Each structure stands twice: as C-alpha cells, then as structure tokens.
N, C-alpha and C positions, 0 to 999 in steps of 0.2 A: 552415727553421731546426730544428735538432735539439734535442730536449728534454734537460734535464740528465740524466735517467735513461738515455736512449739514449747520451749522451756518456760517462757513467760506464761503461756497458756496453761501449762500444767501447774505452775506455781500459783497463778491466779485461782485456778480451780481448787488447789490444796488450801489456799487461804480461806476461801469460802467454806470449804468443808470443815476446817478446824474452827472457824468462827461459829459454824452451825452446830457441830456435834462434839467439839473438843478433840484434842490430839489422840487420846487413847482409843476413841471410837472411830477415828478416821481410817479409811483403808484405801489402797491403790484403786480398788474398784470404784469407790466413791469419787475419787479424783478423776478417773477416766470418764465416769458418767457425767460429772460436771463439765469436763473439758470437751465432751462430745466425741470421744475416741474410744478405742478398745483398751482393755486393761493391758494387753501386750504392748500396745503403742507406748503407754506410760512406762511400763516395765523396762522397755528397751532404753529409756532415758534415765529412769530411776529404779534401782533394784528393790527399794523398800521405802517405807514412809519416813524413816529416819534420814535418809539422804535427801528427800524432798524437804523435810523440815530444816535441815542444815542450809540448803540453798535458799529456802524461803526466808529464814532468819537473816542470812547474809544480805539478800536483796533488799528486804524491807528495812532493816535497821541501819544499814550503811546509807541507804537513800535518805533516811531521817537525818542522819548526821551530816551528810553532804548538803542537804537543804539548809541546815542551820549554818554550816561553815560558809556557804555561799552568800549569806546575807551581809550587807555592808553596814558599818557602824559609823556614826557621826564622828566620834573621837577615836580615830584609828591610831593616834599617837600613843595612847595609853595601852600598850601591847598586853601587859598582864591583865588589865581590866577588861579589854576586849576579849582576850582569850577566856577569862573567867566567865564573862557573861555568855559567850557562845557555848562554853562547856556546860554551864547550867541549863541553857536553853536546849541543848542536845539531850541532856539527861531528862529534862522535863518532857520533851517530845517523845522520847522512848517510853517513859513512864506512862504517858497518855495514849500511846499507840494501841489501837484496838486489838491487834494480834498479840502483842506483848501482854496486855491486860488479860486477855482470854486464857493464855497459857498459864499465867500466874494464878488466875482464879480457879481454873479447872485442872490443869496438869502441871503444877509447879515443879514436879520432879524432873521434867524435861530440861529445865534450866540448871539443875543441880550439878551435873557433870562439868558445866562451863564455869561453875563457881568454886568447885573444890578439887577437880581432877585435871582439867586441861582447858586451854584456851580454844575457842572456836574461831572460825574464819572471820566472822564479823568483828570479834574482839581484836584479832590481829590487824584487820584493816584499820580500825580506829586507832590502835596503838601506833601503827606505822604513820598514820596521818599526824597524830599528836607529836611523835618523836621528830618527824621531819620539820614540823612548824617550830618546835622548841629549838631544834638545832639551828635553824635559820635565825630565829630571834636571839639566840645566844651569840651567834657571830656578830650581830648588830648590837650586842650588849643591852638588849631590851628585856631579857629575862635572866634569872640567876644562872650561874655556872652549875654544872653537874652532868652526869651521864643522861643524855636525852631519853634513852630507852628506859632507864630506871625511873626517871621522872614520869614518863608517859604511862608506864605500867602502874606506878603508884597512883596516878590520877584515875586509871581504870579501876583500881581497887576501891577508891572513893566513890566512883560512879556506880559501882555495883550496889553499895549500901544505899546511896541516895535514890537510885532507880527502883530497887526491889524492896528495901526495908523502911524507907522513910515514913510510910503510912503507919508503921507500928509506933512511931514516936509522936504522932499527933495527939492532941489533947492538952489539958491544962493550959488552955488559951494559946497553944502553939499550932500553927497551921502549916500547910505545905509551902505557902509563900515565905513563911519564916525560915523554913529549912532551905529553900532555894536561895534566899538572901544569904544565909550562912554558908552554903556551898560556894557561892560567888566570892564571898570574902575569903574563904579557905583557899580557893584556887588562886585568887589574885595575890594573896600574901605568900603562898607557897612558891609562886613564880617570880615574885618581885626581885629585881637585881640587888 
C-alpha cells in the first residue's frame, strides 16, 4: 500500500507530465522520472495512467470545490443566493483550472466517459456534498422541497455545460461574466423555496 505522501508525490508528478505533454503522451515512466522513483514503484501504486488520472482529477477538482465551499459570505441568510454564488464560483474555478483546461484543449475525449457513460469519483463527491447541503437547508425550509439527490444531480448536469461548453456560447457581446451571472440566477431560482 502506498503512503499518502507517495501518492501525492506521484499525482504531483503526473500533473506536471500532463501539463507538459498532454494526457495521451504521458506514461508511467514519465511520472516515475518526475517523481524521482522507479517505474515499478509507481506501478505498485497505480497499474496504469488511467488510474492516476482518476485519482488526480478527484484530488484536484474536489480541492477546488472545497476551497470555494469554505469561503464565508456576508449575507449567509440568503441560502439560495449564497448556494448559487458558491456554485457558480466553483464552476468558474474548475473551468479556470490549469489541469482541466489542458485536458479539454489537448485530450477532451478523456472527459467524455464522465459526461455520457458514468459518473466519476469527483462528480460523486460533489453530488454528495450538494445533496447533503440541500437536505439540511430543506429541513430549515431555506430551499425548495424535492429529492435532494435529484436536485444535486440536476445541478451537476448544469455545471457540466457551464464548465465545459460555456465558451462555445460567447460572442455577440456575450461574455463569460454574463453566463456566470446567468448560472447564479438559474441556481438561485431553482433552489428558492
């Protein structure tokens, strides 16, 4: 079993490799070289690059979301508004993330399975976080009634479009800021009691 320190070391190395050469060209040998260990040392922790990518996406993107969620807002009484602003900030942070951008620009097909075939661990972490917060706010009658898991998964579907495809809608005097404002409005209204 690999220690968390070694795992982070391998993931840090994988991140550097992917940023440098892209996903398709990255190898376990490249990761080992960057981490300063043998290929077998990495192989004992990760059997292939796909498993490294899965752990890397989970680590990087859940950290992005956690950072946004941890921020305090002045108007904490407007629960749907706070939720909506943090949701939009999280989508924006993900969309701006260097690793996310690199994968979309060079190897977008790596994200396709998580959009059309199955959910990944990072998606499940975010959905669980959303559903838990929605359920708590529902008990306090701060957001609308409904199945918290369905609401959370529906928000995840919206996040996919705004994180991955929003740039295709820019133009005609419409900017990313316009779409972020619209996402905030969409989420606030969707959650309003």
